[in-house]
C-alpha positions as CSV (number, residue, x, y, z in Angstrom):
1,M,84.1,134.8,76.7
2,P,85.0,132.0,79.1
3,Q,82.3,130.5,81.3
4,S,82.5,131.3,85.0
5,V,82.0,128.2,87.2
6,L,81.7,127.9,91.0
7,I,82.4,124.5,92.5
8,I,81.5,123.8,96.1
9,G,83.9,121.4,97.7
10,A,87.7,120.9,97.2
11,G,87.7,117.1,97.5
12,I,88.8,114.8,94.8
13,I,85.6,115.3,92.8
14,G,85.5,119.1,93.1
15,A,89.3,119.4,92.4
16,S,89.1,117.1,89.4
17,L,86.2,118.9,88.0
18,A,87.9,122.3,88.5
19,F,91.0,121.0,86.8
20,E,89.1,119.6,83.8
21,L,86.9,122.7,83.4
22,S,89.9,125.1,83.6
23,R,91.7,123.0,81.0
24,H,88.8,123.6,78.7
25,G,88.9,127.4,79.2
26,A,86.4,127.9,82.1
27,S,87.2,130.5,84.8
28,V,86.8,128.2,87.9
29,T,86.4,129.2,91.5
30,V,86.4,126.4,94.2
31,L,84.9,127.1,97.6
32,D,85.3,124.8,100.6
33,S,84.6,125.3,104.3
34,A,88.0,123.8,105.1
35,T,91.3,123.1,103.3
36,P,91.3,121.0,100.1
37,A,90.9,117.3,100.7
38,S,90.3,117.7,104.4
39,A,87.1,115.7,104.6
40,A,86.3,112.3,103.0
41,S,88.9,112.7,100.2
42,G,91.7,113.2,102.6
43,R,90.7,110.2,104.8
44,S,90.4,107.6,102.1
45,F,92.0,104.2,102.4
46,G,92.4,104.2,98.6
47,W,96.0,105.5,98.7
48,I,99.4,103.9,99.1
49,N,101.8,105.0,101.7
50,A,104.1,103.6,104.4
51,S,102.7,105.6,107.3
52,F,100.8,104.4,110.4
53,Y,102.1,100.8,110.4
54,P,103.9,99.7,113.5
55,N,104.6,96.3,112.0
56,A,108.1,96.6,110.4
57,I,107.5,94.0,107.7
58,H,104.3,95.7,106.6
59,Y,106.1,99.1,106.6
60,R,109.0,97.8,104.5
61,T,106.8,96.1,102.0
62,R,104.7,99.2,101.4
63,S,107.8,101.4,101.3
64,F,109.3,99.1,98.6
65,C,106.1,99.3,96.5
66,I,105.7,103.0,96.4
67,P,108.4,103.7,93.8
68,L,107.1,100.9,91.6
69,L,103.8,102.6,91.3
70,A,105.5,105.6,89.5
71,H,105.9,103.3,86.5
72,C,102.2,102.2,86.3
73,E,100.8,102.8,82.8
74,G,98.0,105.3,82.6
75,R,99.0,107.1,85.8
76,R,97.8,110.7,85.8
77,W,98.7,113.3,88.5
78,I,96.3,116.0,89.1
79,K,97.6,119.5,88.4
80,F,95.5,122.6,89.2
81,A,95.4,124.9,86.2
82,D,94.0,128.3,87.1
83,A,91.8,126.9,89.9
84,R,91.4,129.2,92.8
85,F,91.1,127.8,96.4
């Protein structure tokens, strides 16, 4: 019988934990008071994008780099497998 797990918080830690536990057969339920990644995880400066930069050179440089990151070795995208939000 699979373990039932309740995770409080749908930020990067809660979502990652839910993903890993569900991959290993646990029945996972994630509860959050808002939408996933709407608090600290959704406001991190640890991401790459080309938004919010009025400086054209900065915008073009970041836009150029985004597709290059798709080829970084070891990249792993999070997929939610049987996690309920």
